[in-house]
MARMAR-421919 format. One record per residue: x, y, z of N, C-alpha, C, CB in turn; residue in one letter. Coordinates in steps of 0.02 Angstrom, whole numbers, plus 50000, padded with zeros to 5 digits. Glycine has a CB too. Example, Ala and Ser with C-alpha at 12.3 -4.5 7.8 and 13.67 -1.06 7.14 Angstrom:
! MARMAR-421919
PT|50660|49716|50390|50615|49775|50390|50660|49835|50390|50565|49776|50452|A
PT|50642|49888|50354|50684|49947|50357|50645|50002|50394|50704|49970|50286|S
! end
This chain:
! MARMAR-421919
PT|49906|50497|48890|49852|50466|48851|49791|50454|48896|49877|50399|48820|M
PT|49734|50475|48874|49672|50467|48912|49646|50396|48903|49618|50520|48890|I
PT|49635|50360|48959|49609|50293|48955|49534|50290|48970|49646|50248|49003|I
PT|49509|50337|49011|49438|50340|49029|49414|50412|49026|49426|50310|49100|L
PT|49356|50421|48994|49328|50488|48987|49253|50486|49000|49344|50518|48918|S
PT|49230|50526|49046|49159|50534|49060|49136|50602|49036|49143|50525|49136|L
PT|49081|50604|48998|49056|50666|48969|48984|50677|48990|49062|50664|48893|K
PT|48972|50726|49033|48905|50747|49053|48862|50688|49077|48871|50782|48995|N
PT|48891|50645|49118|48858|50584|49141|48803|50602|49192|48909|50535|49171|L
PT|48743|50575|49179|48685|50592|49221|48645|50529|49235|48640|50645|49187|T
PT|48622|50523|49298|48580|50466|49316|48534|50485|49374|48622|50404|49334|R
PT|48469|50472|49365|48420|50486|49417|48387|50421|49438|48368|50537|49393|S
PT|48365|50419|49501|48325|50364|49527|48261|50394|49553|48363|50322|49583|F
PT|48206|50388|49515|48145|50422|49533|48156|50497|49530|48121|50401|49603|G
PT|48143|50532|49585|48154|50604|49587|48222|50624|49611|48102|50636|49630|G
PT|48264|50574|49628|48331|50589|49655|48383|50588|49599|48350|50538|49710|L
PT|48418|50644|49591|48472|50648|49542|48536|50625|49577|48480|50720|49512|V
PT|48558|50564|49562|48616|50535|49596|48681|50560|49565|48614|50460|49593|A
PT|48681|50569|49499|48740|50594|49462|48715|50647|49414|48778|50536|49424|V
PT|48743|50707|49419|48717|50765|49382|48770|50795|49337|48690|50818|49430|A
PT|48774|50772|49275|48818|50802|49226|48891|50798|49243|48800|50873|49217|G
PT|48914|50740|49265|48984|50732|49286|49028|50719|49225|48990|50674|49336|V
PT|49083|50756|49220|49132|50748|49167|49202|50748|49196|49124|50804|49113|S
PT|49242|50699|49178|49314|50700|49195|49351|50649|49152|49324|50684|49271|F
PT|49416|50658|49148|49460|50612|49111|49509|50581|49160|49496|50649|49054|D
PT|49531|50520|49143|49583|50486|49181|49638|50467|49133|49554|50423|49219|V
PT|49699|50487|49151|49757|50470|49109|49782|50400|49125|49814|50522|49120|E
PT|49808|50367|49075|49836|50301|49085|49893|50304|49136|49860|50270|49018|R
PT|49892|50258|49184|49945|50255|49234|49931|50295|49297|50008|50277|49205|G
PT|49878|50334|49298|49861|50374|49357|49831|50331|49413|49813|50430|49339|E
PT|49838|50356|49474|49797|50332|49530|49753|50391|49550|49841|50306|49591|V
PT|49688|50385|49538|49641|50440|49549|49593|50421|49604|49603|50456|49483|V
PT|49582|50466|49651|49534|50456|49705|49470|50494|49692|49564|50477|49771|G
PT|49413|50460|49700|49347|50492|49695|49320|50496|49766|49298|50451|49647|L
PT|49315|50557|49792|49297|50566|49862|49236|50612|49868|49356|50595|49902|I
PT|49208|50615|49928|49151|50657|49941|49111|50629|49999|49107|50664|49879|G
PT|49065|50669|50027|49024|50646|50083|48981|50586|50063|48980|50702|50110|P
PT|48954|50551|50113|48907|50497|50099|48848|50523|50058|48882|50464|50164|N
PT|48827|50485|50008|48771|50505|49966|48789|50554|49911|48718|50535|50008|G
PT|48854|50564|49900|48875|50613|49849|48867|50586|49778|48948|50631|49860|A
PT|48860|50520|49770|48852|50491|49704|48912|50452|49679|48836|50545|49655|G
PT|48961|50440|49722|49024|50409|49701|49013|50337|49676|49073|50409|49760|K
PT|48979|50296|49716|48969|50227|49696|48925|50222|49634|48938|50186|49753|T
PT|48878|50268|49626|48837|50269|49565|48880|50282|49504|48782|50323|49570|T
PT|48930|50326|49510|48977|50337|49455|49013|50272|49438|49028|50393|49473|V
PT|49036|50236|49489|49069|50172|49477|49021|50123|49443|49095|50142|49543|F
PT|48959|50121|49466|48910|50075|49436|48896|50093|49363|48845|50076|49475|N
PT|48897|50157|49347|48888|50179|49278|48948|50158|49235|48878|50255|49275|L
PT|49008|50169|49261|49069|50152|49224|49072|50077|49209|49131|50174|49263|I
PT|49052|50036|49257|49061|49964|49250|48999|49929|49222|49078|49934|49317|T
PT|48948|49966|49204|48890|49937|49170|48836|49909|49215|48913|49884|49125|G
PT|48843|49916|49281|48791|49891|49326|48728|49934|49322|48817|49890|49398|A
PT|48736|49997|49302|48681|50044|49294|48690|50080|49228|48677|50095|49354|V
PT|48636|50093|49192|48639|50131|49129|48628|50205|49142|48585|50104|49079|R
PT|48665|50248|49108|48655|50320|49117|48591|50344|49084|48715|50359|49089|P
PT|48561|50397|49111|48505|50429|49078|48530|50473|49021|48465|50471|49128|D
PT|48590|50500|49029|48619|50544|48979|48695|50543|48988|48592|50618|48985|D
PT|48730|50564|48936|48803|50568|48939|48837|50509|48907|48824|50574|49011|G
PT|48903|50511|48907|48943|50461|48873|49001|50439|48916|48968|50488|48806|H
PT|49020|50375|48907|49078|50346|48941|49122|50314|48888|49056|50294|48997|I
PT|49184|50335|48885|49231|50306|48837|49289|50276|48875|49256|50360|48786|F
PT|49303|50212|48860|49359|50177|48891|49404|50148|48836|49334|50121|48938|F
PT|49466|50173|48834|49515|50146|48787|49488|50146|48716|49537|50076|48808|N
PT|49451|50199|48699|49424|50206|48631|49357|50174|48620|49472|50177|48584|G
PT|49328|50141|48670|49263|50107|48663|49209|50145|48702|49268|50034|48688|H
PT|49150|50151|48673|49093|50179|48708|49062|50125|48752|49041|50208|48658|S
PT|49050|50140|48816|49027|50089|48863|48953|50092|48881|49067|50094|48925|L
PT|48919|50146|48863|48852|50156|48892|48803|50099|48880|48822|50219|48865|E
PT|48809|50065|48824|48760|50013|48807|48788|49942|48816|48738|50022|48735|R
PT|48848|49936|48843|48879|49870|48850|48859|49839|48917|48955|49876|48845|L
PT|48854|49773|48917|48840|49736|48979|48905|49729|49018|48809|49667|48964|K
PT|48899|49718|49084|48959|49715|49126|49012|49666|49103|48940|49698|49195|P
PT|48993|49607|49079|49044|49558|49060|49082|49580|48999|49011|49490|49047|H
PT|49050|49619|48955|49086|49645|48897|49135|49700|48918|49036|49672|48845|R
PT|49116|49739|48967|49160|49792|48993|49221|49760|49026|49123|49837|49042|I
PT|49211|49707|49064|49267|49671|49094|49314|49644|49040|49242|49613|49140|V
PT|49285|49617|48988|49326|49589|48933|49369|49643|48900|49280|49556|48880|Y
PT|49343|49705|48897|49382|49759|48867|49440|49781|48912|49336|49819|48855|L
PT|49438|49761|48976|49495|49776|49020|49479|49822|49078|49548|49806|48980|G
PT|49416|49824|49100|49397|49866|49156|49366|49822|49210|49347|49922|49133|L
PT|49401|49816|49266|49379|49773|49321|49363|49815|49383|49432|49719|49338|A
PT|49330|49784|49432|49312|49820|49492|49310|49775|49553|49246|49855|49483|R
PT|49313|49807|49612|49294|49775|49674|49235|49814|49702|49355|49773|49726|T
PT|49206|49789|49756|49143|49818|49781|49151|49843|49853|49087|49766|49778|F
PT|49108|49891|49869|49107|49918|49936|49092|49863|49987|49054|49975|49942|Q
PT|49043|49820|49971|49028|49762|50012|49060|49701|49979|48951|49752|50021|T
PT|49100|49664|50016|49137|49608|49986|49090|49559|49953|49179|49573|50040|I
PT|49107|49540|49891|49066|49493|49853|49109|49435|49828|49031|49529|49793|R
PT|49122|49389|49873|49159|49329|49856|49111|49269|49856|49217|49317|49906|L
PT|49137|49212|49834|49101|49149|49841|49128|49115|49904|49109|49102|49776|F
PT|49095|49126|49961|49126|49108|50026|49139|49033|50034|49082|49131|50081|P
PT|49099|48990|50002|49109|48918|50010|49159|48889|49961|49042|48883|50003|K
PT|49178|48928|49911|49230|48905|49864|49299|48922|49892|49220|48937|49794|L
PT|49349|48887|49866|49417|48900|49890|49441|48968|49866|49464|48844|49866|S
PT|49494|48991|49899|49527|49053|49879|49547|49049|49805|49589|49068|49923|V
PT|49577|48993|49785|49599|48984|49716|49540|48985|49668|49637|48918|49709|L
PT|49485|48952|49685|49427|48950|49641|49397|49019|49632|49374|48902|49669|E
PT|49400|49061|49683|49375|49129|49677|49415|49168|49625|49376|49165|49744|N
PT|49481|49159|49625|49523|49195|49577|49511|49167|49507|49597|49190|49596|V
PT|49504|49101|49501|49491|49070|49436|49425|49096|49406|49488|48993|49442|L
PT|49377|49113|49448|49314|49142|49423|49327|49207|49386|49265|49154|49481|A
PT|49378|49245|49408|49395|49306|49374|49426|49295|49306|49441|49347|49416|G
PT|49465|49240|49300|49500|49227|49236|49454|49197|49183|49557|49179|49249|S
PT|49393|49180|49202|49347|49147|49155|49335|49189|49092|49281|49133|49189|H
PT|49334|49256|49100|49318|49299|49043|49372|49296|48989|49310|49371|49066|C
PT|49431|49271|49005|49486|49266|48956|49489|49197|48923|49552|49282|48990|R
PT|49449|49150|48944|49451|49083|48916|49412|49079|48851|49423|49032|48966|M
PT|49439|49043|48803|49410|49040|48736|49383|48971|48718|49461|49062|48685|K
PT|49392|48922|48760|49370|48854|48744|49294|48851|48738|49394|48805|48797|S
PT|49270|48814|48689|49198|48806|48679|49169|48756|48729|49184|48783|48607|S
PT|49103|48753|48731|49070|48705|48774|49090|48634|48757|48994|48713|48769|F
PT|49094|48619|48692|49110|48551|48669|49181|48532|48690|49103|48546|48593|V
PT|49229|48578|48680|49298|48562|48698|49306|48553|48773|49346|48617|48673|S
PT|49267|48592|48812|49269|48584|48885|49237|48518|48906|49232|48643|48919|S
PT|49183|48500|48872|49148|48437|48888|49191|48377|48873|49082|48433|48849|L
PT|49227|48380|48817|49269|48324|48795|49340|48327|48823|49271|48322|48721|L
PT|49355|48382|48858|49421|48390|48887|49475|48384|48834|49434|48339|48943|R
PT|49466|48422|48778|49515|48420|48724|49580|48452|48746|49486|48457|48662|L
PT|49636|48435|48712|49702|48460|48733|49705|48536|48739|49754|48437|48684|P
PT|49675|48572|48693|49677|48646|48695|49643|48672|48758|49644|48677|48632|A
PT|49587|48639|48776|49551|48661|48836|49592|48646|48899|49484|48626|48841|Q
PT|49627|48589|48900|49668|48572|48959|49727|48619|48965|49693|48499|48954|R
PT|49756|48639|48909|49812|48687|48911|49788|48755|48937|49843|48695|48841|R
PT|49729|48776|48914|49701|48840|48936|49686|48838|49011|49638|48857|48896|E
PT|49660|48783|49034|49644|48776|49105|49707|48778|49147|49606|48710|49117|E
PT|49760|48745|49123|49823|48745|49159|49853|48816|49163|49873|48697|49126|K
PT|49849|48852|49107|49874|48921|49106|49835|48965|49155|49869|48950|49035|T
PT|49769|48957|49157|49728|48996|49203|49746|48980|49276|49653|48982|49191|A
PT|49760|48916|49290|49779|48896|49357|49845|48928|49378|49784|48820|49361|L
PT|49894|48928|49333|49959|48958|49347|49952|49033|49360|50008|48945|49289|I
PT|49911|49066|49318|49902|49138|49325|49865|49155|49390|49863|49166|49265|E
PT|49815|49113|49408|49778|49125|49470|49825|49120|49531|49720|49076|49476|A
PT|49868|49070|49531|49915|49062|49586|49964|49121|49587|49954|48996|49579|L
PT|49983|49146|49528|50028|49203|49524|49995|49265|49555|50047|49217|49451|R
PT|49930|49275|49541|49895|49333|49570|49889|49326|49645|49826|49341|49538|E
PT|49878|49266|49669|49875|49255|49742|49942|49271|49775|49853|49184|49758|L
PT|49996|49251|49743|50062|49268|49769|50072|49344|49768|50117|49233|49729|E
PT|50047|49376|49716|50055|49448|49708|50023|49486|49765|50025|49471|49642|F
PT|49964|49463|49787|49928|49498|49842|49945|49470|49911|49853|49494|49831|V
PT|49988|49419|49913|50010|49393|49977|49966|49338|50006|50014|49447|50025|G
PT|49930|49302|49963|49884|49249|49988|49902|49180|49960|49813|49267|49970|L
PT|49962|49171|49934|49980|49108|49901|49971|49048|49946|50051|49112|49876|A
PT|49988|49055|50010|49984|48997|50056|49912|48979|50074|50023|49012|50119|D
PT|49865|49023|50058|49795|49011|50078|49752|48984|50022|49765|49076|50104|M
PT|49783|48964|49966|49743|48947|49906|49691|48892|49918|49790|48925|49852|W
PT|49702|48842|49963|49650|48791|49971|49595|48809|50020|49681|48727|49991|P
PT|49604|48863|50058|49556|48881|50110|49491|48906|50079|49585|48935|50155|N
PT|49437|48897|50116|49374|48928|50096|49380|49004|50101|49314|48902|50140|E
PT|49355|49039|50051|49360|49112|50050|49327|49143|50111|49329|49140|49986|A
PT|49272|49114|50133|49236|49141|50191|49273|49134|50256|49171|49108|50197|G
PT|49326|49093|50258|49364|49083|50319|49419|49136|50328|49395|49014|50320|S
PT|49432|49176|50277|49485|49226|50280|49466|49284|50324|49503|49250|50210|L
PT|49516|49319|50350|49503|49381|50387|49475|49433|50339|49568|49407|50421|S
PT|49447|49486|50367|49417|49538|50325|49468|49568|50277|49386|49593|50370|Y
PT|49527|49585|50303|49578|49615|50261|49600|49568|50205|49637|49635|50302|G
PT|49606|49503|50221|49626|49454|50170|49571|49446|50117|49643|49387|50202|D
PT|49508|49450|50138|49453|49446|50089|49456|49506|50041|49385|49444|50124|Q
PT|49474|49564|50067|49483|49623|50024|49538|49610|49972|49500|49686|50066|R
PT|49593|49581|49995|49648|49567|49949|49629|49513|49899|49711|49545|49988|R
PT|49589|49465|49920|49565|49413|49874|49522|49444|49819|49526|49359|49912|L
PT|49479|49491|49837|49439|49525|49786|49483|49560|49735|49392|49576|49819|E
PT|49537|49590|49758|49583|49624|49712|49618|49573|49668|49635|49665|49752|I
PT|49637|49515|49696|49669|49462|49656|49621|49438|49601|49691|49404|49700|A
PT|49558|49430|49619|49508|49408|49569|49500|49460|49514|49440|49395|49602|R
PT|49499|49523|49532|49495|49576|49482|49557|49576|49437|49487|49645|49516|A
PT|49616|49566|49466|49677|49564|49426|49679|49505|49379|49738|49562|49472|L
PT|49645|49451|49397|49643|49391|49354|49606|49404|49289|49610|49334|49391|A
PT|49567|49457|49285|49532|49474|49223|49579|49509|49173|49471|49517|49237|T
PT|49641|49522|49194|49691|49557|49153|49668|49628|49136|49704|49517|49089|E
PT|49655|49668|49187|49627|49735|49174|49680|49785|49151|49594|49762|49236|P
PT|49657|49835|49114|49697|49894|49099|49682|49949|49151|49683|49920|49027|K
PT|49621|49946|49179|49599|49993|49231|49559|49955|49282|49557|50051|49200|L
PT|49572|49969|49346|49535|49936|49399|49504|49990|49444|49581|49889|49441|I
PT|49441|49982|49461|49407|50028|49505|49395|49993|49572|49339|50053|49474|V
PT|49417|50025|49626|49415|49997|49693|49367|50038|49735|49486|49995|49725|L
PT|49314|50006|49759|49264|50040|49799|49278|50030|49872|49192|50016|49780|D
PT|49306|50081|49905|49324|50080|49975|49368|50020|49993|49261|50079|50019|E
PT|49426|50013|49960|49469|49955|49973|49497|49952|50044|49526|49955|49925|P
PT|49504|50010|50077|49531|50010|50145|49476|50008|50198|49574|50072|50155|A
PT|49414|50007|50178|49358|50007|50225|49361|49947|50271|49292|50008|50189|G
PT|49361|49958|50336|49361|49904|50385|49429|49875|50401|49318|49850|50362|G
PT|49482|49900|50367|49549|49874|50380|49581|49908|50441|49594|49884|50318|M
PT|49625|49871|50475|49664|49902|50529|49724|49940|50500|49687|49848|50580|N
PT|49762|49972|50543|49817|50014|50520|49869|49974|50480|49851|50048|50579|D
PT|49886|49914|50504|49936|49874|50469|49911|49852|50400|49955|49812|50511|Q
PT|49848|49831|50397|49819|49809|50333|49815|49867|50284|49749|49779|50344|E
PT|49799|49927|50310|49796|49986|50267|49865|50003|50240|49767|50046|50305|T
PT|49916|49997|50282|49984|50010|50260|50004|49961|50205|50033|50004|50320|F
PT|49987|49897|50213|50003|49847|50163|49964|49859|50098|49988|49776|50189|E
PT|49903|49884|50104|49863|49900|50045|49896|49955|50004|49792|49921|50065|L
PT|49925|50004|50037|49960|50057|50001|50016|50027|49958|49990|50109|50050|R
PT|50053|49980|49986|50105|49947|49948|50078|49907|49890|50146|49903|49992|G
PT|50021|49873|49900|49990|49834|49847|49967|49878|49790|49930|49794|49874|L
PT|49938|49936|49806|49916|49982|49753|49976|50006|49713|49878|50042|49783|I
PT|50031|50020|49747|50092|50041|49711|50116|49986|49664|50148|50060|49761|A
PT|50112|49923|49685|50134|49868|49642|50087|49857|49583|50139|49803|49683|R
PT|50022|49868|49595|49974|49863|49539|49989|49916|49487|49901|49870|49565|I
PT|50002|49977|49511|50019|50031|49465|50082|50016|49425|50027|50097|49504|R
PT|50130|49983|49457|50193|49966|49423|50181|49917|49366|50243|49938|49472|A
PT|50124|49883|49366|50106|49838|49311|50070|49875|49254|50062|49781|49337|R
PT|50073|49941|49256|50042|49983|49205|49966|49975|49205|50069|49966|49135|D
PT|49938|49968|49265|49865|49965|49273|49843|50030|49306|49843|49903|49317|I
PT|49796|50064|49273|49768|50126|49299|49719|50110|49356|49733|50167|49243|T
PT|49715|50153|49406|49674|50140|49465|49630|50200|49480|49718|50122|49526|I
PT|49566|50187|49491|49520|50238|49520|49492|50207|49583|49463|50259|49469|I
PT|49492|50246|49637|49466|50218|49699|49422|50268|49735|49524|50198|49745|L
PT|49372|50240|49769|49331|50278|49817|49357|50260|49885|49254|50261|49810|I
PT|49367|50310|49927|49392|50296|49994|49374|50354|50040|49468|50284|49992|E
PT|49354|50337|50102|49338|50388|50152|49397|50404|50198|49279|50366|50194|H
PT|49448|50362|50195|49508|50373|50236|49551|50426|50201|49549|50307|50246|D
PT|49546|50488|50223|49580|50543|50190|49656|50537|50192|49559|50609|50220|M
PT|49682|50511|50248|49754|50501|50253|49777|50453|50200|49773|50475|50323|S
PT|49738|50401|50188|49754|50350|50138|49755|50380|50068|49704|50292|50141|F
PT|49702|50416|50049|49699|50442|49980|49752|50495|49968|49629|50470|49965|V
PT|49768|50534|50020|49819|50585|50011|49887|50554|49997|49823|50629|50073|M
PT|49899|50493|50021|49963|50461|50012|49968|50420|49948|49977|50416|50071|K
PT|49912|50394|49923|49916|50348|49865|49895|50380|49799|49875|50287|49878|V
PT|49857|50435|49801|49827|50462|49739|49869|50518|49709|49757|50486|49754|C
PT|49872|50518|49643|49903|50574|49607|49855|50634|49603|49923|50553|49536|D
PT|49791|50617|49599|49740|50670|49587|49676|50648|49621|49729|50682|49510|R
PT|49637|50698|49644|49574|50684|49677|49517|50719|49640|49576|50707|49751|L
PT|49461|50684|49636|49398|50711|49609|49349|50713|49668|49370|50668|49549|L
PT|49317|50769|49678|49273|50777|49736|49201|50787|49712|49296|50838|49779|V
PT|49155|50746|49740|49085|50751|49723|49044|50773|49783|49059|50685|49696|M
PT|48990|50809|49769|48940|50827|49820|48873|50832|49785|48959|50894|49856|E
PT|48822|50799|49814|48754|50802|49787|48752|50784|49713|48724|50871|49798|N
PT|48791|50734|49693|48789|50710|49625|48832|50747|49575|48721|50710|49601|G
PT|48862|50802|49596|48901|50844|49550|48975|50843|49568|48874|50917|49550|A
PT|49017|50854|49519|49088|50860|49530|49103|50932|49549|49130|50838|49468|L
PT|49129|50943|49610|49139|51012|49634|49213|51034|49633|49112|51019|49704|I
PT|49259|50986|49626|49330|51004|49626|49371|50945|49600|49353|51025|49697|A
PT|49429|50961|49572|49478|50910|49555|49547|50941|49555|49462|50877|49487|Q
PT|49596|50902|49573|49664|50927|49576|49709|50882|49616|49665|50997|49606|G
PT|49771|50903|49627|49818|50865|49667|49795|50864|49740|49890|50893|49661|R
PT|49814|50812|49778|49791|50807|49848|49804|50870|49889|49825|50750|49881|P
PT|49863|50901|49881|49878|50961|49920|49834|51020|49901|49951|50979|49912|E
PT|49811|51021|49838|49765|51074|49816|49695|51062|49845|49762|51077|49739|E
PT|49674|50999|49844|49607|50983|49869|49601|50997|49943|49591|50909|49854|I
PT|49655|50984|49980|49654|50997|50053|49637|51069|50069|49721|50979|50083|Q
PT|49656|51115|50025|49648|51186|50037|49588|51216|50001|49710|51224|50017|K
PT|49552|51175|49963|49497|51201|49922|49436|51219|49966|49476|51149|49868|N
PT|49413|51282|49963|49357|51302|50006|49293|51263|49994|49343|51376|49996|P
PT|49279|51245|49931|49218|51206|49917|49221|51137|49949|49208|51200|49841|K
PT|49280|51107|49949|49288|51041|49978|49282|51045|50054|49356|51011|49958|V
PT|49312|51094|50083|49308|51104|50156|49235|51113|50177|49350|51165|50179|I
PT|49199|51152|50138|49128|51164|50153|49087|51101|50146|49099|51219|50107|E
PT|49102|51060|50094|49065|50998|50082|49073|50949|50141|49087|50965|50017|A
PT|49133|50947|50169|49147|50899|50223|49129|50926|50291|49219|50879|50222|Y
PT|49143|50990|50302|49136|51018|50369|49078|51066|50378|49199|51053|50388|L
PT|49049|51089|50321|48996|51138|50325|49024|51208|50339|48947|51119|50379|G
PT|48980|51256|50344|49000|51325|50358|48958|51353|50414|48995|51371|50295|V
PT|48982|51403|50449|48944|51435|50501|48885|51472|50471|48988|51483|50542|D
PT|48829|51472|50506|48770|51509|50484|48786|51584|50488|48707|51492|50527|D
! end
């Protein structure tokens, strides 16, 4: 079953074509890697999918919904969450409060019920608290819940971002360079975390420059160069693809 479909997606910034007619489908339950040289247009594709940028042309369908005109918070509500290439936490808030910020999109209490602290609002708040602690345990940060987010190590901040994304109850999560800046042990643990996320029936798309990492965690790879999709296939196929080799290594004159 296709959960995400991009059709002829195009986006320009001034005279620069960042994404040029990109089309691909993602099956539910897949782990898909979006790779390519720097400046290939990968993060722009993520920004288009998650509503941070509007396409000039083309269509994005997620779980039967058209996304091109939706604002980011509506896309999150539909079940599509993300992390960022540059960590975006609330550094002065606690680890727990950062995860609770992710669960906010699922809360239904009105302003009045929150102001008056009505029983339904208190029950909803308690449920969100329990779920946030559960996500922290899932990513291995349960003992750090009272700490300031900014005090965590780089690898733990990456995991906290993932916990916050999971708190939105996603059907699909997009991870922008999740292993970036991690040491070997943290990268190994991230591989296990991605496998556990997948076991929860959550589809994953990730951008990553660590080729060893993507070859081990991804079912399928999509390769971009100069805004266009130049190849897609299983990791072992992509490793041998002449277009991909040329994109990364160049060719002799």
